[in-house]
Backbone bond lengths (Angstrom), bond angles and torsions (degrees), N, CA, C in turn:
res aa  C-N    CA-C-N  psi(-1)  N-CA   C-N-CA  omega(-1)  CA-C   N-CA-C  phi
1 X - - - 1.463 - - 1.522 108.90 -
2 X 1.321 117.92 122.27 1.453 121.69 177.74 1.518 108.75 -100.30
3 X 1.299 116.17 107.62 1.453 121.07 -176.10 1.525 111.91 -100.21
4 X 1.339 116.37 -31.54 1.443 120.03 -178.29 1.519 108.71 -139.01
5 X 1.303 117.47 157.38 1.458 122.67 172.15 1.519 107.38 -128.11
6 X 1.354 117.69 159.09 1.465 118.95 -177.37 1.521 113.93 -58.53
7 X 1.330 118.01 -26.31 1.459 120.59 -177.87 1.520 112.39 -96.59
8 X 1.325 117.35 4.44 1.451 120.87 -177.87 1.533 109.93 -64.45
9 X 1.315 119.00 121.99 1.467 119.43 -179.11 1.507 113.62 -64.12
10 X 1.356 117.72 -16.15 1.456 119.63 178.86 1.527 112.04 -70.60
11 X 1.339 117.98 -8.05 1.453 120.60 -179.72 1.529 112.48 -79.59
12 X 1.293 118.27 15.28 1.455 121.68 173.05 1.517 108.49 -96.87
13 X 1.339 118.16 145.10 1.464 119.81 -176.65 1.519 112.05 -68.80
14 X 1.321 115.11 153.44 1.453 120.68 173.83 1.529 109.47 -76.59
15 X 1.319 117.01 172.88 1.453 122.08 177.44 1.524 108.56 -104.29
16 X 1.313 117.59 97.66 1.461 120.49 -174.02 1.518 112.65 -77.02
17 X 1.329 114.78 160.46 1.459 119.92 173.79 1.530 110.77 -76.00
18 X 1.319 117.34 -29.34 1.460 120.96 179.17 1.531 109.69 -89.99
19 X 1.320 116.65 150.73 1.454 121.51 -176.97 1.526 111.12 -87.27
20 X 1.319 115.55 145.68 1.462 119.29 173.05 1.525 109.66 -62.67
21 X 1.322 114.54 155.95 1.456 118.88 -172.58 1.519 109.73 -145.94
22 X 1.318 116.12 135.93 1.459 121.80 173.80 1.523 108.09 -97.67
23 X 1.338 116.57 112.69 1.458 120.55 -177.79 1.523 112.12 -81.23
24 X 1.333 115.44 -31.07 1.459 122.49 178.97 1.523 105.53 -161.12
25 X 1.325 118.78 164.92 1.462 118.92 179.08 1.531 111.40 -55.53
26 X 1.334 116.25 119.86 1.458 121.23 -179.58 1.510 114.82 88.24
27 X 1.335 118.43 -2.59 1.470 122.81 -179.20 1.525 108.61 -114.56
28 X 1.331 116.38 109.52 1.461 120.92 -170.57 1.526 110.30 -128.13
29 X 1.319 115.65 128.93 1.463 123.81 176.41 1.521 108.15 -97.13
30 X 1.343 116.38 125.41 1.460 123.42 -179.06 1.525 108.18 -116.39
31 X 1.329 117.61 89.95 1.475 119.74 -176.78 1.529 111.99 -65.83
32 X 1.331 115.31 142.28 1.444 121.59 172.29 1.512 115.21 62.69
33 X 1.324 118.10 28.63 1.466 120.32 -176.55 1.527 111.56 -64.85
34 X 1.329 116.93 -38.02 1.467 121.09 179.95 1.526 110.04 -91.51
35 X 1.321 116.54 131.56 1.463 118.90 172.97 1.532 109.60 -86.64
36 X 1.328 117.16 179.39 1.464 120.80 -175.10 1.526 112.78 -61.23
37 X 1.345 121.15 -44.97 1.472 119.04 177.43 1.521 113.12 -59.19
38 X 1.353 118.20 -40.59 1.465 120.57 175.10 1.534 110.46 -56.54
39 X 1.326 115.27 -49.94 1.469 119.70 -175.20 1.527 111.11 -62.30
40 X 1.307 117.48 -44.10 1.466 120.48 -179.15 1.525 110.93 -63.37
41 X 1.311 116.92 -40.88 1.467 119.84 -179.46 1.519 111.70 -67.99
42 X 1.328 116.71 -36.92 1.459 119.36 177.03 1.527 111.57 -69.09
43 X 1.314 118.08 -35.42 1.463 120.87 174.93 1.532 110.29 -63.45
44 X 1.321 117.56 -43.05 1.466 121.00 177.41 1.528 110.72 -60.73
45 X 1.336 116.01 -44.21 1.461 119.58 178.66 1.523 111.48 -63.86
46 X 1.330 116.80 -41.47 1.465 120.86 178.11 1.529 111.01 -56.50
47 X 1.302 117.62 -41.62 1.468 120.47 179.68 1.523 111.31 -63.79
48 X 1.333 116.44 -36.99 1.466 119.19 176.01 1.523 110.94 -67.89
49 X 1.329 116.62 -48.54 1.467 120.11 -178.30 1.519 111.59 -59.25
50 X 1.328 117.06 -35.19 1.464 121.19 -173.90 1.516 113.63 -68.30
51 X 1.337 117.41 -17.90 1.460 120.04 -177.98 1.523 113.27 -88.15
52 X 1.286 118.38 -6.04 1.456 119.62 176.14 1.511 113.16 122.01
53 X 1.352 114.69 -176.15 1.459 129.46 21.37 1.524 116.12 -68.02
54 X 1.328 117.17 -22.39 1.467 120.13 171.83 1.520 106.60 -107.35
55 X 1.315 118.35 109.72 1.469 119.91 -174.70 1.521 111.93 -71.01
56 X 1.316 114.96 161.88 1.450 120.82 176.70 1.529 109.69 -61.80
57 X 1.338 115.86 142.85 1.463 119.26 -178.03 1.513 110.15 -153.67
58 X 1.333 115.99 163.64 1.456 122.66 171.98 1.523 107.42 -90.53
59 X 1.315 117.08 115.22 1.461 121.08 -176.07 1.523 110.49 -65.11
60 X 1.329 114.77 144.90 1.455 121.53 178.77 1.523 109.72 -92.14
61 X 1.310 116.86 126.50 1.456 122.68 179.55 1.524 110.38 -86.15
62 X 1.333 117.80 158.80 1.458 119.45 173.15 1.529 110.32 -53.82
63 X 1.303 116.51 130.98 1.455 120.94 -174.81 1.510 112.71 102.39
64 X 1.358 116.87 -12.80 1.456 120.14 173.17 1.511 116.23 101.11
65 X 1.329 117.87 -13.14 1.460 119.16 179.31 1.516 110.39 -71.75
66 X 1.343 115.72 142.52 1.454 120.56 179.73 1.532 110.72 -98.32
67 X 1.312 115.21 143.52 1.461 120.39 175.61 1.523 109.45 -66.02
68 X 1.331 116.86 150.55 1.461 120.02 177.18 1.524 111.52 -81.99
69 X 1.325 116.44 -16.65 1.458 122.35 175.45 1.526 108.77 -86.51
70 X 1.338 117.00 139.52 1.461 121.98 176.17 1.524 109.34 -101.95
71 X 1.341 116.27 138.03 1.465 121.31 -170.30 1.516 111.40 -130.70
72 X 1.338 115.62 138.93 1.457 122.40 165.38 1.525 106.29 -123.71
73 X 1.334 116.55 139.87 1.463 121.37 -172.25 1.527 110.98 -111.62
74 X 1.308 115.14 150.78 1.460 122.76 176.48 1.523 108.58 -126.35
75 X 1.325 116.85 139.84 1.463 121.75 176.86 1.511 113.02 84.17
76 X 1.294 117.61 -63.52 1.457 125.40 173.24 1.525 108.31 -127.67
77 X 1.330 115.83 149.09 1.457 120.51 176.16 1.517 108.63 -92.91
78 X 1.333 115.72 128.52 1.456 120.48 177.81 1.513 110.12 -105.70
79 X 1.313 114.75 132.20 1.465 121.35 166.85 1.517 106.10 -137.65
80 X 1.320 117.25 149.97 1.469 118.42 -176.54 1.525 110.70 -60.15
81 X 1.308 118.63 117.71 1.464 129.51 -0.21 1.523 107.76 -131.87
82 X 1.325 116.55 71.01 1.459 121.28 -177.48 1.526 109.63 -160.82
83 X 1.339 113.71 162.86 1.450 121.74 175.62 1.520 110.03 -109.36
84 X 1.324 115.88 141.60 1.458 122.02 174.18 1.523 108.33 -139.51
85 X 1.314 115.82 163.28 1.458 119.84 177.65 1.529 111.42 -82.36
86 X 1.312 116.66 -22.73 1.459 120.54 178.65 1.521 109.83 -118.14
87 X 1.325 115.42 150.41 1.469 121.01 -176.89 1.522 109.50 -85.85
88 X 1.319 116.13 76.12 1.462 120.87 -173.99 1.520 112.83 -67.35
89 X 1.328 118.15 -19.82 1.464 121.23 178.69 1.529 112.43 -92.38
90 X 1.340 116.80 -0.28 1.470 119.97 -178.90 1.530 109.84 -119.75
91 X 1.340 116.50 -77.61 1.467 119.46 -178.11 1.517 113.50 -138.21
92 X 1.329 116.91 7.23 1.448 120.84 176.33 1.517 115.24 77.49
93 X 1.317 118.75 4.55 1.458 121.20 -175.73 1.528 110.98 -92.36
94 X 1.332 117.81 155.26 1.460 120.52 175.32 1.522 110.48 -68.22
95 X 1.327 116.22 146.42 1.461 120.39 178.11 1.523 109.66 -80.21
96 X 1.319 115.73 165.02 1.455 121.01 175.49 1.526 110.33 -64.55
97 X 1.333 117.65 149.02 1.463 118.99 175.80 1.519 111.86 -68.26
98 X 1.307 115.67 158.41 1.463 120.66 173.28 1.526 107.73 -76.53
99 X 1.334 118.58 118.72 1.466 119.35 -177.72 1.525 111.95 -64.91
100 X 1.321 115.65 143.29 1.467 120.33 179.24 1.519 111.32 -60.92
101 X 1.345 117.19 -34.93 1.464 119.49 -178.99 1.520 111.82 -66.41
102 X 1.358 116.60 -31.31 1.458 119.11 178.02 1.525 110.48 -72.43
103 X 1.339 116.16 -40.26 1.465 119.78 175.23 1.522 110.77 -60.66
104 X 1.338 117.13 -36.38 1.468 120.64 177.09 1.527 111.39 -61.01
105 X 1.334 115.90 -40.92 1.460 119.32 177.29 1.528 110.24 -63.02
106 X 1.329 116.42 -45.44 1.460 119.67 178.89 1.518 111.95 -57.99
107 X 1.326 116.29 -42.56 1.465 120.09 179.44 1.525 110.92 -66.18
108 X 1.341 117.71 -40.06 1.467 121.06 179.07 1.524 111.29 -64.58
109 X 1.340 116.92 -40.11 1.469 120.41 177.06 1.531 110.13 -63.16
110 X 1.326 116.67 -44.66 1.465 120.06 -178.72 1.527 110.99 -64.17
111 X 1.329 116.63 -40.42 1.465 119.62 177.57 1.524 111.15 -62.70
112 X 1.321 116.70 -36.54 1.465 119.53 178.22 1.527 110.72 -68.19
113 X 1.336 116.11 -37.01 1.467 120.14 -177.64 1.529 112.20 -74.94
114 X 1.349 117.17 -45.58 1.459 121.41 -170.91 1.528 113.67 -107.92
115 X 1.323 117.26 -8.26 1.448 120.30 -175.22 1.514 110.18 107.30
116 X 1.342 116.95 150.76 1.464 120.82 -174.25 1.517 112.58 -68.59
117 X 1.347 113.34 159.10 1.453 119.69 174.00 1.507 115.23 106.37
118 X 1.333 118.42 7.65 1.464 119.40 -179.56 1.526 110.16 -73.14
119 X 1.302 115.17 156.10 1.463 121.55 174.54 1.526 108.78 -112.02
120 X 1.312 115.25 39.62 1.469 121.33 -176.14 1.519 110.43 -66.86
121 X 1.318 116.73 123.06 1.459 122.30 -178.34 1.537 109.95 -131.76
122 X 1.320 116.87 77.65 1.477 118.71 178.82 1.515 110.65 -62.25
123 X 1.324 115.89 142.38 1.463 119.68 178.91 1.526 112.52 -118.48
124 X 1.324 116.86 3.10 1.459 119.69 174.84 1.521 109.53 -149.67
125 X 1.320 115.28 155.43 1.459 121.97 173.42 1.519 108.32 -140.56
126 X 1.315 116.15 133.13 1.459 122.24 169.89 1.525 106.74 -98.98
127 X 1.320 115.08 118.62 1.461 120.67 -178.39 1.521 106.74 -106.42
128 X 1.337 115.91 107.75 1.460 122.09 -173.69 1.524 110.85 -103.83
129 X 1.323 114.76 139.75 1.459 120.28 174.41 1.528 108.71 -115.01
130 X 1.337 115.94 126.64 1.457 123.34 178.89 1.523 108.85 -109.76
131 X 1.342 116.99 122.90 1.456 118.31 167.84 1.529 108.53 -87.59
132 X 1.322 117.10 -172.33 1.465 120.53 -173.45 1.522 112.74 -62.87
133 X 1.342 117.61 -26.47 1.461 120.81 -175.76 1.524 113.30 -99.09
134 X 1.321 118.14 -4.27 1.462 120.67 -173.53 1.523 111.74 -73.00
135 X 1.317 114.64 144.81 1.460 122.59 175.06 1.520 108.57 -140.23
136 X 1.311 115.87 162.62 1.457 120.76 175.34 1.518 107.45 -136.40
137 X 1.330 115.37 116.44 1.458 120.08 -177.38 1.524 112.39 -68.11
138 X 1.310 115.94 164.73 1.456 121.41 -179.77 1.531 110.10 -63.36
139 X 1.319 115.36 130.02 1.457 121.00 -175.18 1.516 108.91 -156.99
140 X 1.334 116.23 166.37 1.452 122.83 172.59 1.526 109.21 -107.57
141 X 1.324 116.95 145.78 1.458 121.21 169.89 1.526 106.61 -90.78
142 X 1.327 116.76 94.13 1.465 119.67 -173.37 1.529 112.40 -135.58
143 X 1.336 117.07 21.09 1.461 119.99 177.38 1.522 111.93 -86.79
144 X 1.330 116.72 -3.13 1.448 120.72 178.03 1.534 109.93 -85.20
145 X 1.339 116.06 156.00 1.464 120.94 -178.50 1.518 112.77 -88.43
146 X 1.328 116.98 -5.10 1.465 122.06 179.34 1.525 108.50 -131.77
147 X 1.341 115.99 171.88 1.466 119.98 -176.16 1.523 112.26 -112.67
148 X 1.338 117.14 33.41 1.456 120.80 175.61 1.535 109.77 -64.17
149 X 1.340 118.50 154.17 1.467 120.43 -175.81 1.524 113.69 -63.50
150 X 1.315 115.42 158.55 1.457 123.75 171.11 1.530 107.57 -101.85
151 X 1.330 116.08 132.16 1.471 121.87 177.24 1.522 107.92 -113.76
152 X 1.325 116.29 126.00 1.464 122.37 -174.58 1.526 110.10 -120.33
153 X 1.345 115.57 137.20 1.464 123.02 176.15 1.523 109.01 -122.59
154 X 1.330 117.27 138.56 1.461 122.66 -179.87 1.520 110.58 -118.29
155 X 1.347 115.71 134.84 1.459 121.70 178.69 1.522 108.07 -139.40
156 X 1.333 116.76 137.10 1.460 120.82 177.49 1.510 112.07 101.66
157 X 1.328 116.33 -138.21 1.463 121.09 -176.39 1.523 111.86 -64.11
158 X 1.305 115.15 146.59 1.468 122.21 174.30 1.526 109.71 -68.29
159 X 1.330 116.20 145.61 1.461 120.08 174.64 1.520 109.39 -128.71
160 X 1.314 115.57 158.98 1.454 122.03 168.61 1.533 107.19 -90.12
161 X 1.320 116.46 117.57 1.456 123.00 -178.72 1.520 108.24 -106.40
162 X 1.308 116.29 129.52 1.466 121.76 -178.47 1.520 109.16 -110.45
163 X 1.326 116.27 118.16 1.458 120.84 -178.59 1.517 108.91 -113.81
164 X 1.328 114.99 120.05 1.449 120.27 -171.69 1.505 114.47 -107.68
165 X 1.314 115.45 -148.66 1.459 123.32 -176.08 1.522 109.70 -108.80
166 X 1.319 117.12 174.01 1.465 120.69 -176.42 1.526 112.63 -88.24
167 X 1.343 118.02 -5.84 1.462 120.70 -173.57 1.519 113.37 -89.42
168 X 1.351 117.16 -44.36 1.450 119.87 -175.90 1.529 109.71 -160.13
169 X 1.352 115.72 -178.28 1.465 121.22 -175.91 1.531 113.84 -79.99
170 X 1.309 116.50 -8.72 1.452 119.58 -174.81 1.515 113.55 -88.24
171 X 1.322 115.48 -167.08 1.452 121.24 178.70 1.528 109.88 -70.86
172 X 1.339 117.65 154.21 1.470 126.61 7.60 1.523 112.34 -82.14
173 X 1.321 115.10 142.81 1.456 121.17 170.10 1.525 108.66 -143.53
174 X 1.322 115.17 164.49 1.454 121.90 -179.46 1.519 108.90 -124.79
175 X 1.325 116.92 132.24 1.458 122.08 175.66 1.526 109.71 -97.90
176 X 1.318 115.39 135.07 1.459 121.00 177.72 1.527 107.71 -141.86
177 X 1.310 117.34 141.84 1.458 121.35 176.11 1.517 109.47 -85.26
178 X 1.344 115.96 124.11 1.460 121.74 174.84 1.521 107.95 -97.58
179 X 1.323 115.29 118.57 1.456 123.56 -175.62 1.521 108.40 -99.91
180 X 1.324 116.54 157.93 1.458 121.45 179.01 1.524 110.34 -53.49
181 X 1.324 115.89 125.74 1.457 121.46 -178.25 1.509 114.35 100.75
182 X 1.337 117.69 -11.01 1.458 120.68 -179.09 1.527 111.17 -73.65
183 X 1.324 114.88 148.46 1.461 121.81 169.79 1.520 108.42 -117.34
184 X 1.327 114.86 153.06 1.463 120.40 178.77 1.522 107.39 -143.20
185 X 1.329 116.35 134.69 1.464 122.33 179.47 1.513 108.59 -122.60
186 X 1.340 116.88 134.59 1.456 118.23 168.18 1.524 109.79 -137.41
187 X 1.329 113.30 125.48 1.453 122.54 -179.48 1.511 108.92 -157.14
188 X 1.362 114.52 -162.44 1.466 120.05 179.51 1.524 110.71 53.00
189 X 1.328 117.94 -128.26 1.471 119.83 -177.29 1.521 113.15 -65.67
190 X 1.327 117.03 -21.15 1.467 120.92 -176.33 1.518 113.69 -101.23
191 X 1.323 117.33 9.42 1.477 119.34 -173.60 1.521 111.95 -57.83
192 X 1.304 118.24 -37.00 1.467 120.62 -176.13 1.526 112.03 -108.34
193 X 1.307 116.32 28.35 1.465 120.03 175.15 1.526 110.36 -69.98
194 X 1.329 115.82 143.57 1.465 120.39 173.48 1.528 108.90 -70.65
195 X 1.319 115.69 145.07 1.467 120.62 -179.40 1.515 108.75 -156.68
196 X 1.335 116.33 160.75 1.459 120.26 -179.39 1.520 110.87 -168.65
197 X 1.317 115.02 177.89 1.464 122.55 179.72 1.527 107.53 -127.21
198 X 1.330 118.60 98.36 1.463 119.83 -178.86 1.516 114.51 -78.88
199 X 1.351 118.27 -16.37 1.465 118.51 -174.10 1.516 111.24 -159.08
200 X 1.336 115.50 141.74 1.463 123.05 169.02 1.523 107.41 -114.34
201 X 1.326 116.91 141.87 1.460 122.18 -179.38 1.528 109.36 -102.14
202 X 1.333 118.14 100.05 1.471 120.51 -175.22 1.530 112.09 -62.43
203 X 1.317 114.99 145.68 1.452 120.44 174.13 1.511 115.07 76.45
204 X 1.333 117.96 15.39 1.467 120.29 -177.10 1.521 112.69 -98.60
205 X 1.324 117.96 -5.56 1.470 120.19 -179.42 1.520 110.33 -76.68
206 X 1.332 116.49 140.18 1.463 120.66 173.20 1.520 108.71 -69.84
207 X 1.324 118.73 132.87 1.468 121.37 -175.87 1.525 113.56 -56.26
208 X 1.339 117.62 -29.93 1.458 119.23 -174.77 1.525 113.86 -69.93
209 X 1.346 118.22 -9.08 1.468 118.55 178.49 1.518 111.84 -74.04
210 X 1.334 117.65 -15.44 1.454 120.78 175.78 1.512 114.97 92.83
211 X 1.329 117.73 1.38 1.460 121.50 179.18 1.517 108.83 -108.96
212 X 1.325 117.08 118.69 1.464 121.14 -175.46 1.519 112.26 -65.81
213 X 1.310 115.75 -40.99 1.466 119.95 -177.94 1.520 109.01 -156.11
214 X 1.327 115.70 158.00 1.452 120.96 176.26 1.516 113.10 87.75
215 X 1.319 114.08 -175.92 1.463 122.12 -176.68 1.524 109.73 -132.89
216 X 1.330 115.83 134.80 1.457 122.54 171.07 1.518 107.90 -104.07
217 X 1.318 116.02 131.85 1.462 121.38 174.25 1.524 108.55 -126.44
218 X 1.313 116.65 124.67 1.467 122.55 179.15 1.512 107.28 -110.86
219 X 1.351 116.90 120.08 1.451 120.07 176.08 1.528 108.03 -116.76
220 X 1.318 114.65 122.69 1.471 121.62 178.63 1.516 109.80 -100.00
221 X 1.348 115.21 139.75 1.450 120.45 -178.03 1.528 109.56 -141.34
222 X 1.321 116.46 163.69 1.453 123.51 169.79 1.524 106.50 -108.68
223 X 1.338 116.78 116.07 1.468 119.22 -176.04 1.510 112.95 -75.43
224 X 1.349 117.15 -32.38 1.461 120.35 -172.59 1.514 113.45 73.91
225 X 1.339 117.12 12.77 1.461 121.86 -178.93 1.531 110.20 -97.14
226 X 1.324 116.40 154.80 1.457 120.93 177.58 1.509 110.71 -80.98
C-alpha cells in the first residue's frame, strides 16, 4: 500500500493549537503533527500489518509474563531484548518490510524537530496497540547498535507519557499527555532516557481518526544491524 511519497505535500506538519515543547535536551514534543488524513491512513495500514505474516501479539518477557501492550513489527522483529529478521517467538516467519513512505514520515518529523537536512533512515518500527488497561513501564530503548533518534507517532486515545532521565527509572521525570496526531522525538543527550506510559484515557480519540478504541503508537528506530 503506497500511502505517501517523498514529494507528497501532505508531509508538512499541521499547525497545532498546542505549542511544541522541549522536555529535555534532544527530547521534543510536536503536538498535532499528523492531520486527519494522515491518521486515517496510518490506521488502515495498522490493520493490514496486524494480520501478518507475523500477526500482532503481546510479547513475552523473561520469566513468562506477557506485556499488556500488543506489538507488530516492521523491518526487524523485536522481542525482549533483541532484534531478529524472523519472528522466532511467534511463528518463525519474516516480518513485513518497513515501508519507504513511513520512513519518509519519520525523516520529516525529525527535520521538524531538529532542523532540516537529516539523513535519518529508520530500518524498523514497533507498532504498539494500547487498550484501556495497557501500560508500559519505565524502560530504555537500547537494543539498537547505534544511538540514532527515536521518532514516535500517536493515534487514537490520549495517553499519559512519562519521560525520565538517563540514569534510572526514578525522578526526575516529566509527564505529558500525547494526543492523537502528536509526534515525539528523543535523541542526542536524551536518546537513552527512561520513558513509559502509565495510563491511557479511554474514549478520548476523535472519531474521524478511524480508530474505534485504543491507541496506536508507532516508534521508528535505526537498528544499526546488518
